[in-house]
N, C-alpha and C positions, 0 to 999 in steps of 0.2 A: 414455492413458499406455501406453508400451510394456510388455509383460508382464514383462520381466526387471527393470525398475525396481521393480516391486511387491515383489519378494523382498527388497529391502533394508530393508523396513519390517516390524516385528513386529506393530504394531497397524495393521490395514488395513481400509478400507471396501471390501468385495469388489466393489461396484458400480463402483469406479474401475478395477478390473482387467478385469471382464467387460463390455467395451464393443464396440459394432459396429465401431469403428475397429480394435480389436485383432483382431476376426474378419477384417476385410478385409486385415490384414497377412498372414494365412496362407491365405486363400481368396478368389478374385476372382469366383467364379461363383455369385452369389446372386440368386434370383428369376428371372423370365423376361421381364418387361417393366418399363418405368420406373414403371408404375402398380401394381406388385405389392402394395403396401400397400393401395391402394384395392380391388384385386381381392379380397384376403382379407377386408376389411371388408364388401364387398358379397356375396360368395359364401358366407362362413362366419361371418356375424354371430352365429349361435347359439353360437359358441365363445368369445364375449367373456367374459373372466374365467376361462376354462378353459385349462389347459395340457395339451393332449392328446398323449401320447407313447406310444401303443399302436397305431401304424399297422401293425405286423407282425401284430397281432391282427385289426384291421379298420380300414381307412382311412376318411376322411370324404368324403362326397359334397358337391359344390357345389349351392347352391340352384337355380341355373339348370338343372341336370340334371333335377331333379324337376319343375320348372316346365315345361320343354319336353316331358317325358314326359307330364305331365298334359294339356297342350294336344294332344299327339299322340293320346292315347286318347280325348280329348273330341271330336276332329274326325273321327276315323276309326272305322269299325266293323270290328273284327277277329274273324273267326270261327274255328272249329276248323280247323286246317290239313289235317285228314284229309278234309274235305268239298271240294266243287268249285264252290261258289257264289262270287259275286264277293267277299264279305267274307272267305271262306276262302282264296281265291287271293291276296288282298292279304296275308293273314297269311303264307301259304307263301312268297311272293316276298320279303317283308320279312325273314323268318327266314333265307332263303337268302342274302340280301345281308349279314346279320349274320355268317353263317358266313364269308363271304369277308373281311369286315373283320377278323375274328379272325385268319385266316390271313395277311392283309396285315400286321397288327400284328407278327406273328412272322416276317415276310419269307419267306413261302412261299406256295404256290398250291394250289388244289383238285386239281391233277394229282398233287401229291406227298402231301398230307395230307387227312384227313377230320376234321371237327369233330363229335364226339359230345357232346351236351349231357347233363349230369348234375346232381344236386342240389348238388354241390360237389366239391372235390378228393378227399375221402375216398371218395365214391361212385365217382369215376373210378378210383381205385386198386383198389377192391373189384371193379369191372368187369374190370380186367386180371387180378386174382387168379383170378376165376372163369372167365375165358375163355381164358387163356393155355394153350397145348397142352402142359401138363406131362406128362412121361413117367416111369413107374416104371422101375427097372432091368430089363434083360432079359439073356438069356444072351450076347448079342453087343454090347449097347450099355449105357453107364452111365445112371443116372437123371439127370433134369433137375436143375439146380441153381438155387436161389433165393439170389442173393448180394446183399447190401445193405451199404451203408456204415453203420458204427455211429452216425455222426452223421446220423440220419434221423428223421423224424417218426414217431410211433406208428402212424399210418395206413399207412406203408410197411412197418414191421416186422410189422404185423398181417397182411400177406399170408402170413406163416408159418403162421397159423392155418388157411389153406386148404391149403397145400402139405404140411404135416406128415402129413395123413391120406392123401396120395397117394404116399407113398414118395419124395418129392422131398427132396434134400439142401438144408438151409438153412445158409448160410455167411456169418457176419458178417465184415466186412472193415474194418480200421481205416484211417483216412485215409492213414497213412504207408505202408501196404503196397502201395497201388495202383501207385506208381511205384518204390518200393524193390525190389519183387519182379518188376518188369517184365522182358521180354526185349528184346534189342537190335533184333530184327527181327520182323516179323509171322510168326506160325506158319503152316506150310503147311496148306492146307485138306485135311481128310480127308473125301473125298466119301462114304465108306462110313458115316461117323458123322454123322447129321443130328439128334441129340438137341438140342432147344431149351433154352437156358439164359437166365435173366433177371438182369441186374445193375441195381440201383436206387441212385441217389444224388441228393442235392439240388443244384440249381444254386447255391443259397445256404442256408447253415445258418440255420434259424429260431431257433437258440439264440444263436450268436455273430455271425451276419452274415457269416461266412467264405464267400467265393465259390470254389467248387471249379472246377477247370479244365473248361471246356466241351470241351476237346480229348479228355477221357476218353471222349466218345461214340464218336468214330471209333476211338480206341485200343482200347476194349473190343470193338467190332464187328470190328476187324481182328485181335483176339487178340494184341495187343502188350502190353497191360497186365494186371496181376494183378486178378482171378483167371482171366480168360479165357485167358491165355497158358499156363496149366497144365492146361486141360481142352479136349478135342476136342468138336466139335459146333458148333451155330449159336448165336451170342451176340447177344442183343437188349438194348437199353438203355432203361430208364425214367428219364427226367429229371424229377424233381419240381420244378416251376417255381412252386409256390405262393408261396414267400417271395421268390424272385428277381424274378418278373414285376411285383411291386408298384412297384419303383423302377428297374428296369434293362431295357435292350433285349435281346431274345433273337432271334438269327438262326438259324432252323432250316435255312436253305439251307446255312449254313456248318457247323452242328452238327446233323445229321439224326437226332435221337433217335427211337427207334421209338414210344415212348409219352411224351406230355407232359401231365400232369394239372395243373390249377390251379383256383382259385376267383376269381370276378369281384369279390366284395366286398373282397378284398385289393387289387385293382387300382383299383377305382372307388368303393368304399363302398356303391354301389347298382347293381344289385339284389343282395339277399342270397339265400341258398338256391339259387344257380345256379353251376355250374362247367362244366368241359368236359374232355374227353380228346381230345387231338390224336393221331391214329394215322397212321403212315405207310401209305399205300395198299399198298405192297409187302408190308407185314407183316400187314395186316388179314385177308388171306385165310387166315392160319393160326389165327385166333381161332375158338374154339368156343363155342357158346351153347346152353344147355339150355332155359331158360324162354323162351317167346315171348309177347309181349303185343300189344295192338292196334297196328296200323300197321307191324308187323315182318314180316308174312308176304306172300309173293307168292301163295301158295295153301296151304290146309290143309283137312283133313276132320275133322268133329266125331265121326263114327262109325268112323273108322279112323286108325291111327297114321301119318298122312301130313302132312308139313309141308315147305314149300319157303320159305326165307327170301327177303326182298326183296333184290335185288342191290345196292341203295344201302347203303353201309357204315354211314353215320350212322343211317339209319332202322332198320336191322337191330338196332341196340343201344339205340335209344330206345323203350323199352316204354311204350305208351300215348301219351296226348297230352302233348307237351312243355309246359313252362311258357312259353307263347308270349308273353305280355305282358311277362314279365321279360326274355325274349330281345330283344323289341323295344326295351325300355328300354336295352339295350346300345348301340344306335345313338346315343342321346343321351349315354351314358357316354363313348364314343369321341369324340364331338363336343366335349364339355366338356373332356376331357383335352387334346385338340389345341389347342382355342381358348385355354385358360388357360396351357398350358405350352409348346406348340410341339413336343412329342414326348418320348419316353423318354430320349433322350440328355441333354436338358437337365434332366429330372427326376433322373437319376442324378447329375449334377454338383451340383445344388442340395442334394439330400438328403445326399449323401456329405460335402459341405462342412460341414453342420451337425453331422453325426455326428463328423467328424474334430475339429472345434473342441471339442465337448463332451468327447471322449476326451482331447484334449491338456490341458485344464484339470482334468478330474476326476482323471486319472492323475498330475497334478503337485501336486494339493492335499495339504497336510499339516496335521496338528494342530500346536498350539503347541509340542509337544515333539519335532516332526520326524517323527512316525509318519505313514505314508501314510493318507489318508482312505478310499481305495477299493482293493479287489482286483478287477482287471478281467480278464474271461475272454475272451481274444482270441488268435488266432494271429498277428496282425499289429499294427503300430503305426499303422494307418490311413494307409498311405502312398499307396494307389492305389485308385481306385474299381473297377478291374477285378478286384481280389482281396478287397475288403471292401465290404460293403453298409452301409446306413444303420441298423445295429443296434448297440447298446452294452449289454453284459451285465456285471454286476458285483455285488459285495456291498460294503456299507460296513463299515468297521472303526472301533472306538473308539480312544482315545489309547493304549490298552494292547495294541492289535493284535488284539483279540477281534472276531469277526464280530457285526455287528448283524443280528438276524433280519429276513428280508425282510418278514414280516408287520408288524413295527413300522414299517419304512420305508413300506410301503403305506398303513398307517393314517394316518401323519402327512402323507403326500403328499395323501391325500384331504382332509385339513383345509385344505390349501393349494390345493385344486381342481386338483391335478396328477394326471393319469391315467397310471399305468404298469402293467406286467404283472409278476407275481411267480410263483415256483414253478419247475418244470422245463420248462414250455412244451411238453409232450408230446414231449420229446426226451430220454429217459432216457440214451441213449448219450453224448451230449455233456455232459449234466449230470454223469454219473459221471466222465467224463474230466477236466473242468475243476475239479470240486469234490473230486476224489480219493475218490469213493464207490465202494467195492468191491461186488461182487455180494452178498457176505455182509452188507455194511452195508444194502443195500436190503431184504434179507429180515429183518434184525434191526429195521430201522426200521418195517417193516410189523407185526412182532410188538409193537413199542412203541406202535402205534396210528397211525402216520403212513401215510396213503394219498395218492395223487396228487390234487392240487387242494385239500388242506386247509390249515390255518394253522399246522401244526406246522413251524416253520421251522428249529429247532435241536434236535438230539438229542445229548445229552452234549456240548453246546457246539460241535458241528460242524453246518454248514449242510446242509439237505436240498434247498435250491434257491437262487435268486438273484433279482435285480431286472433287468428289461430295459426299456430305453427305445428307441424306434424312431421314425423320422421318415417323413413322407409329403410329397408334392409341395406341399402347402399349409402345411407347417411353416415357422415363422419363427425369426429370431434371437431374438425375444422368448421363444419357447419354451425355447431353450437357456438364456437368461439366467435365466428364472424357475426352471428346474430347478436350475441351479448355485447360485443364491442360496438356494434351499430347502435344499440339502445343507449349505451353509455355515452357515445360521442354525440348523438343527436338529441337525446331527451333527458339526460341527467344533469341537474344543476351541480356544478363542481363546488367543492371537492367531493369525489365519490365516497360514499360511506356504505358500510354493510351492517345490517342488524346482527350483531355477533351472537346474541342470545338465541335468536331464531335459527341462525345457521348452525350453531353448535347442536341445537336440538334435532335438526334435520339430519345432521351428520351422524348423531348417535343412534339414530333409528336404523337398526340392523336387520329388521324383518325382511327387507327386500333382498338383502344378501342371503339370508337363510333360505328364502323361497327360491331364489335363483339357483342356489346350490342344489336344492332338491331336484329342480328341473334338469340341471346339468347332469346329475347322477343318472337320470333316466336315459341320457344320451350316450353314456360311456360304459357300455357293457363290454366285458372282456371277450376276446375271440379265441376259440379253441385252435390248437395247432392244426395247420393244414397238412394232410398227408398227400403227397404228390407222387404217385407211382408212374414211372416213365418206362415201364417194361413194354416191349413191343409184342404184338400179337404173335402167337405161335404159328409156325408154318409147317409143323409136323403133321403127317397124315392122321386123320381121326378114325378110330375103329369104332363102329357102332354095334349095337346088340344084335343086329341081323347079320353080322359077319362081314359087312362091307367096309373096305378101307376108303380113303378119300377117293371119290369116284370122278373120273374124267368126264368132260362134257359129252364126249362121244358115247361113253358107256351109258350115261344117264338118258340120252336121247333114245336109247334102244330098250328102255324099261318095259317090262311086261305089263299087260293090261291089269288095271285095278291095283297098281302099286304107286307109292309115293316116289317120285323121281327127283324132285328138287325141293329144297327149303331155302327161302330167302328171308333175311332179317333186314329191316330198314331202320337202323337205330335213330337216324335223324330224318324227320319227315321231308320227303321230296329229294333227299340225297341218294347216292348210289346204293345198290343192294350189297349186302354182306352175305355171301353164300356159305352155308354150313351143311354138314351131313347129319349131325345130331344137335338138338337144341332143347333146353328145358322149356316147359310150358308153365307160365305164371298165371296169376288171377286175371290179367288183362289180355292174355294171348301169349304169343311167343315172347319169352323174357326179353325185355328192353326193346321190343319192336315199337318203332315210332314213339320212343320215350322222350325224344328231344325235338325241338323245332328251331328254325332260324327265323328271327324277326327283323324287320327293317328298322330304320332309325325312329320310326313312329310306333314301334311295338307291334306292327301288323305281321302276321305269319306269312312267310314267303313260300310259294310253291313254284313248280316248274312252268306254270302258265305265266307267272310274273317274272321269274328269274330262272331260265332254263339251265344256266350254268351250275345250278345246284347239283345236277346229276354228275358233275365232274368231281364232286367232293366224295371221297371214299371213306366212310367211317368203318372202323373195325372194333369189335368188343373183345377184350381179353379178360375172361372171367377170373383166372387165378389171381390177378393183381387188381381186379375191379377197376379197370380203366377203359375209357373210350378213346380210340386213336382217330385223329383227323388227318387225312392224307389227300394231297392233290398235286398235280403236276406243277413243278416249279416252286413248290412250297415245302418248307421244313415240316416234318411230322410233329404234331404236338399231342399231348394226352390230357384228358379231362377225367377226373374221378367219376365213377358211376354214381356216387352219392356226394353231395356237396357238404364238405366239412366246415368250410369257412363261413363266416357271417356274411349274408348277402350285402352287396353294395347298396347303399341307401336309396339311390335313385333307380337302381335296376334290380332290386331284390325280388320279393314276391310280387307278381303282377298278374294281370288278367287281360285276355284279348279274345276276340271272336275268331273261331275256327270252325268251318263247316256249319255255321249257324249256331254253334254252341259257345258258351263262355268257358274258357279253360284257365285254370290257375297254374302258374308256372314259377320256377325259381331260376334266377340268373346264374350262369355258369362261369362268370368272371371275365376280367378284362383281357386275359391272354387269348381265350377262344374268340372273344369279340374282335380283337385286333386281327387275328388270323383270318376270320371270315370276311371282315371288312376289306382287308387287303386283296383277298382272292376275288371277291365279288365286285369290288370297285364301288361300294356304297356302304354307309354305316349299317352295321348288323350286330346282332348279339345272339348267343346261343342260349336257349331256354330249355329247362327240363321240367316235365310235368311234376307238379307238387305232389309228394307222396301222401299228403293229407287230403288231396282233392279227388272226389269221386265224380266221374262223368258217365252217365248211363246212356245206353244205346237207345235210339229212337226207332230204328228200322226193324221191321219184322214182326211188329205186334199183330198185324193182320194174319200172320201165320202161326200165332200162338207162341212166338219167341218171348221168353221172359226177359225182364230188364237185366241187362248185363253191363258190367263195368268195362270201360274202354280206356285205351291209351290215347295218343294223339292221332289215331287212325281216322279215316273219313266216316265210315259207316258202321263197321263191325270189327270183331276181334281178328278175323282172318279173311284173306281173299284167296280163293282157289281157282285155278284154271285147268282145263283138260288139254293134254298134249295133242290129242286127236283133233280138237277144235282148232288149235294153233296150226297144225299141219294143213287142214282144209282151207283156212283163211290164207295161209301162205300161197297155196296153189291158186287161189282166186286172185290174189294180188299179182302173182306172176303172169296169169293169163291176161289181166287188164293192162299190164305194162309191156307186153310183148311187142307192141307197135311203137313203143317209146324208147327213149335212151336211158330211162331210169334203171339203176342197179337194183335187182330184186332183193328183198329183205331176207337176210339169213335167218334160219329158224330160231337160233339162240338170241339174235337181236330182236326178233319179233316177240319172243317170250319176255325179254327185258322191258319192252315197251308197256306191257300190261302190269308190271310191278306187283306180281302176285307173291304171296307168302308160300303157297303150296302149289306144286305142279304134280298132277297125277297122270297116269296112263289110263285112258278110258276106252270103252268098247266102241263107242260111236261118237262122232263129233256132236257137240252141244247136248249130249244126253244129260249132262249135269244140270241143265236148266230145269229138269223135271224132278230132281232129287229133293227129298224132304229131310233125310238123315243120312249120315255115314259114319263109319268107324275107321280110324286110321291107327293101326297098331292096337293099343288098348284104350285109345281116347275117343270118346263119343262126341259127335258134332251134330248140330242142327243147322239146316240151311236157312238163312235169314232173308234171302232174296237175291235177285240178279244184280250185277254191277253195271250201272249205266256209265257209258264212256263219254269222254269229252276230248277237246283238242290236245290234252296233255299227252295222250298216247302217240302224238305226232312228234314228240321230242326224241331225237336220236340220243340214246343213253350213253353213247360213246363220245359224242362230239358236242352235245347241247344244241344242235341245230334243229329248228322247227321244220317239220315236213307235213304234208297233207295225208300221208299214209301212216297207219292202216285205217284211219277213220273213214276215208272215202270208200274204200273197198268193203269195210265192215258194214257201213250204212247201205251200200248197194246190195251186198249179199243178203243181208237180213231185212231188206226192204224198209229201211228207215229205223229199224229197231236196233239202236246202237248199244246193245248190252253184250258183255263178254266176261264170263266168269261168274262165280257166285260167292256171296258172303257167308261166312260160317261163324258160329259161336260154339264153344265147347260146353258140353252138358255135364260131364263128369270127368274127373281126373283119376288116373290109376295111382293112388297114393300121392304123397306130397312131393315126390320126385319124378313127376310125369315128364316124359321126354318124347319128342317126335324124331324119327330117324328115317333117312333115305332107305328105301327098300321095304319099308313097312307095308303090309297088305292093306288094301282099301276095300271095304264092303259098303255098298250103297243101298238106299231104299228110295223108291219112287214115291212121289206124292200120290195120295189116294189109294 
């Protein structure tokens, strides 16, 4: 039934008015998928019979999040990230990947921001309070100012407790003053005055849901807006995102606040007790820290006042061991959010629609005598999701216009299993503004016995707080309906009436529809057709330019001195080698060498130390059809295009993780490859390709004068080369050590495979390559970037995936603890654009010095 028709009837069954059809009349963006109802029943079955409307306090977690997290910590061993053993490295790499996912969520990068983990938003604010470089007044410069919007959470205003003892000026600013007292142009920079000032405001009011302009960030930093336009010095902005981030997308590239605190339980429901402070790297250098805990020092002395902080910004402020299991849970929180909703843009549309509809009906409801049922505290009429969040704050009134105490509403709501929040919501400034409570009233109420958080809801008939309902991404129309029916049944004098004029006006307001449509358009880009070539790799012999056909292993092992005898490509990092006789040289090394990597369910790069069965996956590249084939025993062969033509999956598209201490940006290769790898390895995995737009520069070899060189997903340098003579000598040493044991000696070809080199050459003497500085293979010039240090990974049998202690033990014994084998190379010049390396090519070397 259309809403306006209901107003014609004095006696009304409210269920006929509050219907899903009437909701669809005013908002078209409900849910995320066609099976939204099934998703809610499956993921939030524990809420059956409960109407949960306190998402601004803490949202709910889906059951799959906890289940996936449990499986993760049951399958993996996570050690203290301050150690360096394998379980600790896994923790460290997983945590670093989570940091990147957080930055990606807010559309920024590690180059711009650092993620400092805290126990929550309040702890993040306290960190800023205690480390901001406040300055007292001097003879030449004014004191720092701590300025804050009056509509701020207690934890923001509480910074005043730190600054008041430092001679810092505290200045509360009303929302109207920011723009009303602004200057037309940015104020000229006074280079002589470098006094730092801090302005704090919420992206969204936790009281009313009002969204403050994110443009205030740049406006304050540029000293165009009040109070920055009236004071010289350097202005920094703290943007409290705790309330905003739960249902809205925040773009820090567009709005680069200096400090952004928030709590994860408001975003995901789980984990609790974990928050973060995002700090602009340009600002972080100004922060000062007195206390230093474990993991924050580069060096310190116990017997002398000497301390040097670690250069890593995040580690410098994370005292002691971080809550690493909770941080690891965030991986599953992000996965669940994206899987269930598709992203924050859709969450914003869904939750705003529910809040808007509830506002429309609640604000239009009247008692039988025509008196409004609710007094709503809002600066808007819920026209647009860019200015209003999914929060509705109000007090109910009786038929005489008197306020119904919030405690009474809360108690009755509990009887109906409706969960709301009441009080002042730790936001005294907004509470005073909307409820008309003066400063003297607050003091008088305290003397009358009312303190924050109690149940004294009325003093002399005037409210001390209000009722707040708030929505989350899993909220449903049924929640709105249950709440509105509760209000009608318990607090409306019958017959129920509706303010028809107001309801019609709210319905005719279409700006919210237009705005949501613009947002929706951003989410629905077309996808190019995916070209899937399933041609198999050629098995025909390859003829190279030196006259050699496909060479047998026996022939290769008898290569003459100073010749290239083997070429190996490793398309997927840590997977099996793909042996070739000719191969193109690209800007990153051998074309497509280590161009892909396998990551676990947390996005951490897997290697054979963590997952030795990777060596049983045999990738092959077939250049004519531009395909990568994945083969393994017992598995069907699948192909992956060398270039991804399809649009990346939203939750697995462009991502970043730590690999060999470097951040690498990658592109997901799709669900088929992910399913194939997950089935074979027995754990959730995905295949990632290095992003073509990402440049990773080599760090090794600078002491040798090696210039900065672009790398693929290799460990250290573009190429790894070993000398056949060195392998022969090591094999003889292993055999002599094992003569008295039952161990089967390592075959020479198996030993070569253990070292996972790209290039194998025949050398004059064992280990002479250690002293080379340059070499030429064919027409390609190389520089030696250093020796390759070896680890337990060379103990993995590349044919079975079984871990052994050889050849690491024998190598260490023979070289007297110096476990290096092979050298890293970078190419210096390429012979034209079609440079190729071929087996049989001559090798000319030059010694260092």
